[in-house]
C-alpha positions as a Markdown table, in Angstrom:
| # | Residue | x | y | z |
|---|---|---|---|---|
| 1 | Unk | 46.6 | -39.5 | -38.3 |
| 2 | Unk | 46.0 | -35.8 | -39.4 |
| 3 | Unk | 48.2 | -32.9 | -38.0 |
| 4 | Unk | 45.2 | -30.9 | -36.1 |
| 5 | Unk | 43.2 | -34.2 | -35.4 |
| 6 | Unk | 41.9 | -34.1 | -31.7 |
| 7 | Unk | 42.5 | -37.6 | -29.6 |
| 8 | Unk | 39.8 | -39.5 | -28.9 |
| 9 | Unk | 38.0 | -38.9 | -25.4 |
| 10 | Unk | 38.9 | -35.0 | -25.4 |
| 11 | Unk | 35.3 | -34.2 | -26.1 |
| 12 | Unk | 34.2 | -36.1 | -23.0 |
| 13 | Unk | 35.3 | -33.4 | -20.8 |
| 14 | Unk | 33.5 | -30.6 | -22.6 |
| 15 | Unk | 30.3 | -33.0 | -23.0 |
| 16 | Unk | 30.5 | -33.8 | -19.1 |
| 17 | Unk | 30.7 | -29.9 | -18.4 |
| 18 | Unk | 28.0 | -29.1 | -20.6 |
| 19 | Unk | 25.5 | -32.0 | -18.8 |
| 20 | Unk | 26.6 | -30.7 | -15.0 |
| 21 | Unk | 25.7 | -27.3 | -16.2 |
| 22 | Unk | 22.5 | -28.3 | -17.6 |
| 23 | Unk | 21.4 | -30.2 | -14.6 |
| 24 | Unk | 22.4 | -27.5 | -12.2 |
| 25 | Unk | 20.2 | -25.1 | -14.8 |
| 26 | Unk | 17.3 | -27.2 | -14.2 |
| 27 | Unk | 17.8 | -27.6 | -10.4 |
| 28 | Unk | 17.8 | -24.0 | -10.0 |
| 29 | Unk | 14.6 | -23.4 | -12.1 |
| 30 | Unk | 13.1 | -26.2 | -9.8 |
| 31 | Unk | 13.8 | -24.3 | -6.4 |
| 32 | Unk | 12.8 | -21.1 | -8.1 |
| 33 | Unk | 9.1 | -22.3 | -9.2 |
| 34 | Unk | 9.2 | -24.1 | -5.5 |
| 35 | Unk | 9.9 | -20.7 | -3.9 |
| 36 | Unk | 7.5 | -18.9 | -5.9 |
| 37 | Unk | 4.8 | -21.4 | -5.1 |
| 38 | Unk | 5.0 | -21.2 | -1.3 |
| 39 | Unk | 5.3 | -17.3 | -1.4 |
| 40 | Unk | 1.9 | -17.2 | -3.2 |
| 41 | Unk | 0.5 | -19.6 | -0.5 |
| 42 | Unk | 1.7 | -17.5 | 2.2 |
| 43 | Unk | 0.6 | -14.5 | 0.8 |
| 44 | Unk | -2.9 | -16.1 | 0.8 |
| 45 | Unk | -2.4 | -17.0 | 4.6 |
| 46 | Unk | -1.5 | -13.5 | 5.4 |
| 47 | Unk | -4.9 | -11.7 | 3.6 |
| 48 | Unk | -6.7 | -14.4 | 5.5 |
| 49 | Unk | -5.1 | -13.6 | 8.9 |
| 50 | Unk | -5.4 | -9.6 | 8.0 |
| 51 | Unk | -9.6 | -10.2 | 7.2 |
| 52 | Unk | -9.6 | -12.3 | 10.7 |
| 53 | Unk | -7.8 | -9.5 | 12.5 |
| 54 | Unk | -10.4 | -7.1 | 11.2 |
| 55 | Unk | -13.3 | -9.2 | 12.2 |
| 56 | Unk | -12.3 | -9.7 | 15.6 |
| 57 | Unk | -11.8 | -6.0 | 16.1 |
| 58 | Unk | -14.8 | -5.1 | 14.6 |
| 59 | Unk | -16.5 | -7.4 | 17.3 |
| 60 | Unk | -14.3 | -6.0 | 20.1 |
| 61 | Unk | -15.3 | -2.3 | 18.9 |
| 62 | Unk | -18.7 | -2.5 | 17.8 |
| 63 | Unk | -19.8 | -5.4 | 19.5 |
| 64 | Unk | -21.4 | -7.1 | 16.3 |
| 65 | Unk | -19.5 | -9.0 | 13.4 |
| 66 | Unk | -19.0 | -7.2 | 10.3 |
| 67 | Unk | -22.3 | -7.8 | 7.5 |
| 68 | Unk | -20.0 | -8.0 | 4.8 |
| 69 | Unk | -16.5 | -8.1 | 3.3 |
| 70 | Unk | -17.0 | -4.3 | 1.8 |
| 71 | Unk | -17.8 | -3.5 | 5.4 |
| 72 | Unk | -14.3 | -4.6 | 6.3 |
| 73 | Unk | -13.0 | -2.9 | 3.5 |
| 74 | Unk | -14.4 | 0.6 | 4.3 |
| 75 | Unk | -14.1 | 0.8 | 8.0 |
| 76 | Unk | -10.8 | -1.4 | 8.8 |
| 77 | Unk | -8.4 | -0.3 | 6.3 |
| 78 | Unk | -8.0 | -4.0 | 5.1 |
| 79 | Unk | -7.4 | -4.3 | 1.5 |
| 80 | Unk | -7.4 | -7.2 | -0.8 |
| 81 | Unk | -6.2 | -7.5 | -4.5 |
| 82 | Unk | -9.1 | -9.0 | -6.0 |
| 83 | Unk | -7.2 | -9.9 | -9.3 |
| 84 | Unk | -5.1 | -12.2 | -7.5 |
| 85 | Unk | -7.3 | -13.5 | -4.7 |
| 86 | Unk | -10.8 | -14.3 | -4.1 |
| 87 | Unk | -12.6 | -14.0 | -0.8 |
| 88 | Unk | -15.5 | -16.0 | 0.4 |
| 89 | Unk | -17.1 | -14.5 | 3.3 |
| 90 | Unk | -20.0 | -16.3 | 4.7 |
| 91 | Unk | -22.1 | -14.9 | 7.6 |
| 92 | Unk | -24.2 | -17.5 | 9.3 |
| 93 | Unk | -25.7 | -15.5 | 11.9 |
| 94 | Unk | -25.5 | -11.9 | 13.3 |
| 95 | Unk | -24.0 | -13.4 | 16.8 |
| 96 | Unk | -21.7 | -16.0 | 15.1 |
| 97 | Unk | -18.4 | -15.3 | 13.8 |
| 98 | Unk | -18.4 | -15.1 | 10.0 |
| 99 | Unk | -16.2 | -17.8 | 8.2 |
| 100 | Unk | -13.6 | -16.4 | 5.7 |
| 101 | Unk | -11.5 | -18.3 | 2.9 |
| 102 | Unk | -9.3 | -16.8 | 0.6 |
| 103 | Unk | -8.0 | -18.5 | -2.3 |
| 104 | Unk | -5.8 | -17.6 | -5.4 |
| 105 | Unk | -7.1 | -16.7 | -8.2 |
| 106 | Unk | -5.4 | -17.5 | -12.1 |
| 107 | Unk | -4.8 | -13.7 | -13.0 |
| 108 | Unk | -2.8 | -11.0 | -11.6 |
| 109 | Unk | 0.7 | -10.6 | -12.0 |
């Protein structure tokens, strides 16, 4: 036996600590990604709700549904970050409520 040789099994504690730290770091990253995804979904819901409120407000004030998405942007102060979201605005008829879908786009920051 050498004078400064470590006894067997002493490195196990260090390896165990490194393994636990690595697992905690992975769990933290998974939680972070999950939270970011839920936040993106919630933002899309909020944009859709704002557009729905603007449509109903327009109908209540003017007696007609907005003819286009740009009409809502210009007259009701709704702003949508078009680099992050795509808005599908479908007018079926002048006397029927338009359908609105908001989808997350790949770009944006």
